[in-house]
N, C-alpha and C positions, 0 to 999 in steps of 0.2 A: 520525515513520518517517525513517528515513535510508537514504542512498543511498551503495553503498561499489562504487569501481573496481576489480574484481578481477584480470581478466587484463590480461595485456600481451605484447607480441611482435605479429610478423607473422600476420594472418590472410588466409585465402582464401575465396572466394565459397562459397556450398554450398547445392544446390536444397532441403534440408531444416533445420530448424530443430534446434541442439545440444540434448544431452539436459539434463533439469533437473539444477541442483546438488541436493547430496544431504548431509543433515547425518548425522553420528555419533551412534548412539543413546544414548550416554553422555558424550560430551564435546563441545568447542564446536568440531567440525573439521568444514570445509566442504570439499566436494568438489566440483570444477567443472569439465566436461570443454570442450575446445575443439574446433574444428574440423580441428586439425593432428593427432588421434588422441592427444593429450596430457591427462591428469588433472592439474589444479591443486590440492593440497591446502591451506588457510588455517586458521590457527589463530586462531581469532574470539574466544577469550576477553577479550582487551582492548578488543575491540570492543563486547562485551556490558557489560562493567562498568563503560563511560565513557557508555553510550547512557542515553537517559530515554525513557518513553513521549512519544509527541507531538513530540520531538525533530525539528528541521530540519537538524542538522548534522551532518556524516559524522565518523563517532569517526575515533582515530586507526588509521592501519592500514598495516602494513609494505607494501612498494612490492612485493615478491617473493613467491612463495608459498614455503611451508614448505618443501613437496618437490614435484617434478613427477615424473609417472608416464609414462615414453614407453618403448616397445620394438619393436622391429620384427614380434613377432608379433602386436601390438596394433594391429588395422586396422579402421577404421569402427566407431569407438566408438558404442554404443547405449543403453547402462544402466549406471548406478551401483548397487551395495547393499554397505551396511557390514555387517559381520558380528557378530551380537549376542553379547555375551560373550566377544567374539574379539579384545579389544586393538584393535589398529588394523589389522584386514584388510579390504581392500577389495576387493570384486568387481565387476569391468568386464566387461560383455557387449559382446561385437566379432562380427566375424565368422570364425566356425569354433568359435567356444567361450566359454569365460569366462577370463579375465586374474586371477589373485588374486596380490593385491599384499599382501604382510605390512610394514607399516609401526612395528610395536611398538618401543617405547624412544623414544629421541630420533631424530625423522624428520630427515634432513640434506637440505640442498640439490641436492645433486648430480643432473645427469639421470642417470635410472637405466636402464641396459640397453639403451642403443645398441650397434649392433656395434660390436666393436674398444673399447668404453669400459670401465674398469677402476674401479667405485666400491663406496663401502663403504656405499652409502645402502640402498633398501629393496630385498627380492628378490623374484623371479615365480616362480609357479609358473600352469599351464597346466591349465585340463580340457577337455578336448577333445569336440566336439559330435558326432554321430551323421556328420555332413558337414562338410566342410572351408568348404563356401560358403553354407551357413546363417548369420545373423544373429542373436545372441542380442541382443533388442531391450526385455526385461524380465525382471527379476529378482526373487526373492524367498526370505529366509532362512527356515530354520524357529527358531524361537526360542529353540532350545538349541544353533542354530547347527551343526548337523552335517550337514544336508541343505540343498542348493539347488537351487530351482526353476528353471527359465528357459522362457522361450517364445518363438517367432518367427512372422512372417508370412510365411516362406519353407516352413513344414510344419506339419503339422497336430500337436494334442498337444501335451505337455508334454515336457521333457527333467528328469530328477530325477536330481542329482548325490550322491552319499556323498562328502564333500569328504575325509575322510581317506585314503579306499581311491582316488579319483579315478576311481569307476564310474560310468557313466551308463546310466539305463533309461529306457524312453519309456512316458510315461503316456498314458492317452486312446486310445482306439480309433476316435474319431469322426474327421469330416474337417473339424471347426472348427479354424482357426488363431486362436491367442490374440496380443494386444498388451497388455496391464496382466495382472499380479498380485499379489496380499496375502496373506500368509500370516496367518492368525488369532493372536490373542496367545497364546491356550492351545494353541495348535498342532494344533489336530484338524481343520481346515479351509485349506483354500485356495481363494481367488475368482481366476476368470479372467474377464477380458473377451473378447469376440471381437474378431477382427481387421477383420471387415466385418461389415456388420448393426448390431444392437443387439441384444445379447442377454448374460445374466448366466448365468456357470456357477457352480457351487459342488462341489469336493471334496471327501471326506471322507479324512484319511490315514491311516485302516486298514487298507481293501481298496482305497482309491483310485476309488471308485464317484462320478457326477458324477450333477447335477440342474441343470437348465437353465431359464432363464425368457424369454421375450422382451419388448421393450419396444415399446407401442403408445401413439402420442402419445394426448391425449385429445380429444374434441372439442373445436369452437370457442365457448368460453364455458362449458366442463363441466372437471372434474376427477376423470374416470373412472379405474379403476382401472389404471394404466399397465403392468401385466406380464401375462403369461399362462404359465401354468405348462406345461411341455415335459417328457417324458420322457427318460430318458438311457440308451444314449449318444444325442446330439441332433445331428441334421444341421444345415448351416446356415439360419438363418433365412428367410422370404421376404424377398426382396429384398437379402440378402447379395451382396456386390459390386458392389451397383448404385447411382446416385448420390442415391435418397430414401435407401436405408440410411443410409450416409454421412454424411448430413446429420442424421441423428438418430442417430448413433453414441454411445456411450458416452464420455463425459470423463473421467472418474476415479471411484474409488471407496475408502473407507477402511471400516476395521472401528471398531467401537469399546472400548472399553478390556474390558468384560465379556467379548468374542467372543461375544455373541448378537444383535448388529445389524451390520447391513452399508449404510453409505449411499451412494448413487450417483447422478451426475447424468449426464443424456444433453443430446445439443447441442440448441439450438433449442427448450428445456423453460423453464418458467417456476417448476417447482418441483423437488423430486429423490425419489426414492426410498427407502425403510427397508424392508429383506430382514429381519426379524426369525425368529430360529430357535426352535421352541416345542418342540422334541425332545430329549431328551441325546442327545451326540455318542455314535455318528455318525450319526445322525437325519439325514436332510435336509428334513424336514418342515418350513416355514417361512410366515410370515404377511407377505404385502405390504401396504406402507402408504405415501400420499404424504405427502410432507413439503413443505408449503405456504412458499414465501420471502416474508416482508414486501417490499412495495413491487418485488414483481417481476413483475407483471401489467399494468404502467401503461400499455403499450406496446401491448397488444391480444394475440391470440392467439399461440400460440408459434410457429408455421409462417412468422410476418414474417419471425422473426430464422434461420429453418431456411432460407427461399427464399435468403439472403446467403450460406448456408456458414458462417457463426458462431453466432449465436442468441445468446439474453439470457446465456445460460451459457457462457461460454468455457473456464472451469477452476475447479478447488475446491482446497481442503486442509482438513483436519480435523486440529485437534492432538490428541496422542496420548493425553490427558487427556479427550477430548470436550466440551472445554468452551468451545473457541470454532473457528467455521468462517470463513474468507476465500472469498469468491465473485469470481471474476475476470468483471466485465460487458462484454459486446460490444454493437455495434448490433443492433437500434434502440433500447439503451435512453438515455434522458438521460444517464448517468454511464457510457457505455460508455468504457473504459479505467480504470476505478478498480475498487479493491477493496472489496465491501461486506463488513462484518465481522458476525458474528453470535454472540450467545451461545446456547449447544444445552444440552440435556439429551437422554439417552437411553433413561431408566430411569422411567416402563414403555415409553414412545416416545419418540420423537426429536424434539423441538420446538427451534423456532429463532428468535431474538429479535433484531431489526436493532438493533445499535449505534451503525454509522455509515459514512462511506467514508472510504478514504482515495485519495490519486491518485497513483500513483506518479509519479517526475518527474528530470530531469537539471537537474545546472547551468545548461545552454544549453536550459533548455525542457522541456515536459510532453513525454510518451510517447505515439506515435501509437497509437491503439485496434488498427488494422488490422495491426498489427506484432507482437502480442500473441497464441501460439499457445496451444492445449490441451497439457498436460502441462510448461509453465513455470514452475508454483507447486508448492510441497515446504513441509512442515512440520519446525521444529526438533523434534528428539528429545528432548530435555530439559533445555528452557528454564525455569531454578528459578522464575522470578520472573512466569510466566504464559505466555504464547504468543509464539512466533516465527514468520513467514512469511517465505519468498524467492521472490519473483519475477525470473526469467531476463528482463531486457529484451533481451538481445542478445548476442552472441558473446562481449562483454569488458565485460558488466555485470550485476550482481546487486543487485535492489532489495531491502532487509530490512525488514520491518514487524515490530515488537516490538510487545507488548500486556503493559503491565506492568499485573498486579493482585492479585499474591501478595505477602507481604511476606518 
């Protein structure tokens, strides 16, 4: 594994963790936001070419970003999403809407868009939300790049933008607020995680009807079916907005490449859950199955971790091919602060086999597990030699773990 210091310049304290880094779907471009509402875009192709599996040496890396994206309209950056098949277009979720940056062609270093500045760098357009006060904290593009969906803990339902027209439509008539989104690779479904509580929501993109499932922790010593089905439109699940619900809230979820399986994890659990779609689109009929993780139950029942607010599963990331899974471990696991790496298959069912552990580190010492927060882990979307995972350690550092198993 190798560690790259990516961001430079002054920083200021923030009560919330910065958004995770975001990889371009087809290029080795890494977008990293800071707490000054700037987005740094790095060309990591040189780092990939010089790195090797298991290397502890940092690869050559330019001291400054290829481009820095900043504008007076870009306040409180919450989320990032590269447009698929859109060259260099990056969506930045912030307060009041989405900043759409076009960085196609040669990305130039000047700071773009500050008041009074005249720059030949990237240009900006804005997709407005229904209210200037809402924060767009999660984004997901349709596979064809035509539609962009966003959500916020400040309002219920979803915002759906037609990017070419710049229009916004509200989707979802329930009272549920969402914090995570993922569009299926085939474009037929949108997954949404509840901002409070422990519910999964699935929207079909033909009529935008939805179905929900609520997570229930298994009893001590048992592995019961962890989800219960609810009819849509769904109201907030029992305990949403309470401390107990937050302790077992959704950590993250990813689609399998075949768009038939959704893999999700919840705080304080020792296993994951897989939602297998069994009907043809736009059917919302699904079969729910637990996914056991080897060497995760060694510390006892899952509620031991949940009581501390972190749990064994702190974060996870699944590579786009569905071949490697990285799980960030939290206390009380003896390997807290490490990444557990699994080899995975998803057809006919999801299976994970433990390969080993990687401990993120800095030149001046190891990383404090308590400083690692959910949402800091993200996968490279087009790593040709296998899988690559990026873990945001702090405002100024990103740890890259390459797994090279392809020729």
